[in-house]
PDB file of N, CA, C and O in Angstrom:
ATOM      1  N   MET A   1      34.017 -11.382  -2.350  1.00  0.00           N
ATOM      2  CA  MET A   1      32.995 -12.026  -3.124  1.00  0.00           C
ATOM      3  C   MET A   1      32.227 -10.936  -3.853  1.00  0.00           C
ATOM      4  O   MET A   1      32.050  -9.832  -3.336  1.00  0.00           O
ATOM      5  N   ARG A   2      31.780 -11.251  -5.042  1.00  0.00           N
ATOM      6  CA  ARG A   2      30.913 -10.342  -5.786  1.00  0.00           C
ATOM      7  C   ARG A   2      29.567 -11.019  -5.979  1.00  0.00           C
ATOM      8  O   ARG A   2      29.492 -12.196  -6.331  1.00  0.00           O
ATOM      9  N   CYS A   3      28.505 -10.259  -5.742  1.00  0.00           N
ATOM     10  CA  CYS A   3      27.150 -10.807  -5.829  1.00  0.00           C
ATOM     11  C   CYS A   3      26.342  -9.988  -6.813  1.00  0.00           C
ATOM     12  O   CYS A   3      26.509  -8.771  -6.900  1.00  0.00           O
ATOM     13  N   TRP A   4      25.460 -10.654  -7.558  1.00  0.00           N
ATOM     14  CA  TRP A   4      24.603  -9.950  -8.491  1.00  0.00           C
ATOM     15  C   TRP A   4      23.278 -10.675  -8.606  1.00  0.00           C
ATOM     16  O   TRP A   4      23.156 -11.850  -8.258  1.00  0.00           O
ATOM     17  N   GLY A   5      22.293  -9.952  -9.101  1.00  0.00           N
ATOM     18  CA  GLY A   5      20.956 -10.520  -9.272  1.00  0.00           C
ATOM     19  C   GLY A   5      19.911  -9.650  -8.597  1.00  0.00           C
ATOM     20  O   GLY A   5      20.138  -8.469  -8.334  1.00  0.00           O
ATOM     21  N   ARG A   6      18.771 -10.247  -8.324  1.00  0.00           N
ATOM     22  CA  ARG A   6      17.701  -9.525  -7.625  1.00  0.00           C
ATOM     23  C   ARG A   6      18.148  -9.248  -6.205  1.00  0.00           C
ATOM     24  O   ARG A   6      18.835 -10.060  -5.586  1.00  0.00           O
ATOM     25  N   ASN A   7      17.758  -8.109  -5.703  1.00  0.00           N
ATOM     26  CA  ASN A   7      18.176  -7.694  -4.370  1.00  0.00           C
ATOM     27  C   ASN A   7      17.026  -7.021  -3.639  1.00  0.00           C
ATOM     28  O   ASN A   7      17.249  -6.150  -2.799  1.00  0.00           O
ATOM     29  N   ASP A   8      15.795  -7.417  -3.953  1.00  0.00           N
ATOM     30  CA  ASP A   8      14.623  -6.743  -3.394  1.00  0.00           C
ATOM     31  C   ASP A   8      14.507  -6.854  -1.882  1.00  0.00           C
ATOM     32  O   ASP A   8      13.783  -6.068  -1.270  1.00  0.00           O
ATOM     33  N   LYS A   9      15.190  -7.797  -1.265  1.00  0.00           N
ATOM     34  CA  LYS A   9      15.174  -7.934   0.198  1.00  0.00           C
ATOM     35  C   LYS A   9      16.557  -7.705   0.803  1.00  0.00           C
ATOM     36  O   LYS A   9      16.778  -8.019   1.973  1.00  0.00           O
ATOM     37  N   GLY A  10      17.486  -7.164   0.020  1.00  0.00           N
ATOM     38  CA  GLY A  10      18.829  -6.894   0.521  1.00  0.00           C
ATOM     39  C   GLY A  10      19.719  -8.125   0.588  1.00  0.00           C
ATOM     40  O   GLY A  10      20.746  -8.110   1.267  1.00  0.00           O
ATOM     41  N   GLN A  11      19.338  -9.189  -0.106  1.00  0.00           N
ATOM     42  CA  GLN A  11      20.054 -10.458   0.007  1.00  0.00           C
ATOM     43  C   GLN A  11      21.456 -10.464  -0.596  1.00  0.00           C
ATOM     44  O   GLN A  11      22.205 -11.413  -0.366  1.00  0.00           O
ATOM     45  N   LEU A  12      21.835  -9.446  -1.355  1.00  0.00           N
ATOM     46  CA  LEU A  12      23.181  -9.435  -1.941  1.00  0.00           C
ATOM     47  C   LEU A  12      24.245  -8.929  -0.976  1.00  0.00           C
ATOM     48  O   LEU A  12      25.436  -9.116  -1.225  1.00  0.00           O
ATOM     49  N   GLY A  13      23.842  -8.295   0.118  1.00  0.00           N
ATOM     50  CA  GLY A  13      24.798  -7.876   1.139  1.00  0.00           C
ATOM     51  C   GLY A  13      25.417  -6.510   0.939  1.00  0.00           C
ATOM     52  O   GLY A  13      26.428  -6.199   1.567  1.00  0.00           O
ATOM     53  N   TYR A  14      24.835  -5.680   0.076  1.00  0.00           N
ATOM     54  CA  TYR A  14      25.373  -4.341  -0.162  1.00  0.00           C
ATOM     55  C   TYR A  14      24.766  -3.282   0.755  1.00  0.00           C
ATOM     56  O   TYR A  14      25.166  -2.119   0.700  1.00  0.00           O
ATOM     57  N   GLY A  15      23.824  -3.658   1.578  1.00  0.00           N
ATOM     58  CA  GLY A  15      23.199  -2.704   2.482  1.00  0.00           C
ATOM     59  C   GLY A  15      22.105  -1.878   1.834  1.00  0.00           C
ATOM     60  O   GLY A  15      21.713  -0.838   2.365  1.00  0.00           O
ATOM     61  N   ASP A  16      21.605  -2.335   0.681  1.00  0.00           N
ATOM     62  CA  ASP A  16      20.513  -1.638   0.013  1.00  0.00           C
ATOM     63  C   ASP A  16      19.631  -2.672  -0.694  1.00  0.00           C
ATOM     64  O   ASP A  16      19.829  -3.877  -0.539  1.00  0.00           O
ATOM     65  N   THR A  17      18.665  -2.193  -1.465  1.00  0.00           N
ATOM     66  CA  THR A  17      17.783  -3.111  -2.185  1.00  0.00           C
ATOM     67  C   THR A  17      17.836  -2.879  -3.694  1.00  0.00           C
ATOM     68  O   THR A  17      16.870  -3.172  -4.399  1.00  0.00           O
ATOM     69  N   MET A  18      18.950  -2.359  -4.191  1.00  0.00           N
ATOM     70  CA  MET A  18      19.122  -2.115  -5.619  1.00  0.00           C
ATOM     71  C   MET A  18      19.590  -3.399  -6.311  1.00  0.00           C
ATOM     72  O   MET A  18      20.560  -4.022  -5.878  1.00  0.00           O
ATOM     73  N   ASN A  19      18.897  -3.795  -7.394  1.00  0.00           N
ATOM     74  CA  ASN A  19      19.317  -4.965  -8.160  1.00  0.00           C
ATOM     75  C   ASN A  19      20.671  -4.699  -8.802  1.00  0.00           C
ATOM     76  O   ASN A  19      20.978  -3.558  -9.145  1.00  0.00           O
ATOM     77  N   ARG A  20      21.480  -5.732  -8.967  1.00  0.00           N
ATOM     78  CA  ARG A  20      22.809  -5.599  -9.568  1.00  0.00           C
ATOM     79  C   ARG A  20      22.937  -6.559 -10.743  1.00  0.00           C
ATOM     80  O   ARG A  20      22.498  -7.706 -10.663  1.00  0.00           O
ATOM     81  N   GLY A  21      23.534  -6.093 -11.826  1.00  0.00           N
ATOM     82  CA  GLY A  21      23.809  -6.953 -12.969  1.00  0.00           C
ATOM     83  C   GLY A  21      22.590  -7.327 -13.778  1.00  0.00           C
ATOM     84  O   GLY A  21      22.542  -8.417 -14.348  1.00  0.00           O
ATOM     85  N   GLY A  22      21.607  -6.454 -13.842  1.00  0.00           N
ATOM     86  CA  GLY A  22      20.373  -6.768 -14.546  1.00  0.00           C
ATOM     87  C   GLY A  22      20.388  -6.506 -16.037  1.00  0.00           C
ATOM     88  O   GLY A  22      19.401  -6.777 -16.721  1.00  0.00           O
ATOM     89  N   THR A  23      21.494  -5.980 -16.555  1.00  0.00           N
ATOM     90  CA  THR A  23      21.581  -5.713 -17.982  1.00  0.00           C
ATOM     91  C   THR A  23      22.798  -6.429 -18.556  1.00  0.00           C
ATOM     92  O   THR A  23      23.758  -6.683 -17.829  1.00  0.00           O
ATOM     93  N   PRO A  24      22.775  -6.759 -19.847  1.00  0.00           N
ATOM     94  CA  PRO A  24      23.898  -7.482 -20.448  1.00  0.00           C
ATOM     95  C   PRO A  24      25.236  -6.751 -20.360  1.00  0.00           C
ATOM     96  O   PRO A  24      26.286  -7.394 -20.355  1.00  0.00           O
ATOM     97  N   ASP A  25      25.216  -5.409 -20.291  1.00  0.00           N
ATOM     98  CA  ASP A  25      26.477  -4.668 -20.234  1.00  0.00           C
ATOM     99  C   ASP A  25      27.039  -4.547 -18.821  1.00  0.00           C
ATOM    100  O   ASP A  25      28.121  -3.989 -18.641  1.00  0.00           O
ATOM    101  N   THR A  26      26.333  -5.052 -17.820  1.00  0.00           N
ATOM    102  CA  THR A  26      26.826  -5.057 -16.445  1.00  0.00           C
ATOM    103  C   THR A  26      27.320  -6.460 -16.125  1.00  0.00           C
ATOM    104  O   THR A  26      26.537  -7.405 -16.029  1.00  0.00           O
ATOM    105  N   ILE A  27      28.625  -6.578 -15.964  1.00  0.00           N
ATOM    106  CA  ILE A  27      29.200  -7.889 -15.676  1.00  0.00           C
ATOM    107  C   ILE A  27      29.688  -7.929 -14.239  1.00  0.00           C
ATOM    108  O   ILE A  27      30.022  -6.881 -13.686  1.00  0.00           O
ATOM    109  N   PRO A  28      29.744  -9.100 -13.611  1.00  0.00           N
ATOM    110  CA  PRO A  28      30.129  -9.207 -12.201  1.00  0.00           C
ATOM    111  C   PRO A  28      31.469  -8.568 -11.861  1.00  0.00           C
ATOM    112  O   PRO A  28      31.623  -8.050 -10.755  1.00  0.00           O
ATOM    113  N   SER A  29      32.437  -8.583 -12.760  1.00  0.00           N
ATOM    114  CA  SER A  29      33.745  -8.006 -12.441  1.00  0.00           C
ATOM    115  C   SER A  29      33.684  -6.496 -12.260  1.00  0.00           C
ATOM    116  O   SER A  29      34.619  -5.908 -11.715  1.00  0.00           O
ATOM    117  N   MET A  30      32.606  -5.852 -12.705  1.00  0.00           N
ATOM    118  CA  MET A  30      32.450  -4.408 -12.560  1.00  0.00           C
ATOM    119  C   MET A  30      31.732  -4.039 -11.265  1.00  0.00           C
ATOM    120  O   MET A  30      31.621  -2.857 -10.942  1.00  0.00           O
ATOM    121  N   LEU A  31      31.248  -5.017 -10.528  1.00  0.00           N
ATOM    122  CA  LEU A  31      30.488  -4.770  -9.308  1.00  0.00           C
ATOM    123  C   LEU A  31      31.415  -4.706  -8.103  1.00  0.00           C
ATOM    124  O   LEU A  31      32.495  -5.297  -8.127  1.00  0.00           O
ATOM    125  N   PRO A  32      31.009  -3.994  -7.041  1.00  0.00           N
ATOM    126  CA  PRO A  32      31.854  -3.903  -5.847  1.00  0.00           C
ATOM    127  C   PRO A  32      31.918  -5.225  -5.091  1.00  0.00           C
ATOM    128  O   PRO A  32      31.052  -6.088  -5.233  1.00  0.00           O
ATOM    129  N   ASP A  33      32.970  -5.357  -4.281  1.00  0.00           N
ATOM    130  CA  ASP A  33      33.128  -6.544  -3.440  1.00  0.00           C
ATOM    131  C   ASP A  33      32.156  -6.502  -2.266  1.00  0.00           C
ATOM    132  O   ASP A  33      31.750  -5.425  -1.830  1.00  0.00           O
ATOM    133  N   VAL A  34      31.786  -7.674  -1.754  1.00  0.00           N
ATOM    134  CA  VAL A  34      30.967  -7.817  -0.553  1.00  0.00           C
ATOM    135  C   VAL A  34      31.825  -8.514   0.490  1.00  0.00           C
ATOM    136  O   VAL A  34      32.448  -9.535   0.199  1.00  0.00           O
ATOM    137  N   THR A  35      31.863  -7.973   1.700  1.00  0.00           N
ATOM    138  CA  THR A  35      32.616  -8.591   2.786  1.00  0.00           C
ATOM    139  C   THR A  35      31.777  -9.679   3.434  1.00  0.00           C
ATOM    140  O   THR A  35      30.621  -9.450   3.791  1.00  0.00           O
ATOM    141  N   ILE A  36      32.355 -10.853   3.584  1.00  0.00           N
ATOM    142  CA  ILE A  36      31.665 -11.968   4.232  1.00  0.00           C
ATOM    143  C   ILE A  36      32.100 -12.015   5.681  1.00  0.00           C
ATOM    144  O   ILE A  36      33.293 -12.048   5.980  1.00  0.00           O
ATOM    145  N   LYS A  37      31.123 -12.018   6.587  1.00  0.00           N
ATOM    146  CA  LYS A  37      31.434 -12.037   8.022  1.00  0.00           C
ATOM    147  C   LYS A  37      31.201 -13.400   8.592  1.00  0.00           C
ATOM    148  O   LYS A  37      31.408 -13.614   9.787  1.00  0.00           O
TER     149      LYS A  37
END
């Protein structure tokens, strides 16, 4: 699964609080996968 958006509480599952996909040139297919447990 790929997740993007606000991540201020770590809700995207990447183990950090960095927002993902916040600019038009960042598309979901360029983001890393998230493992679902």
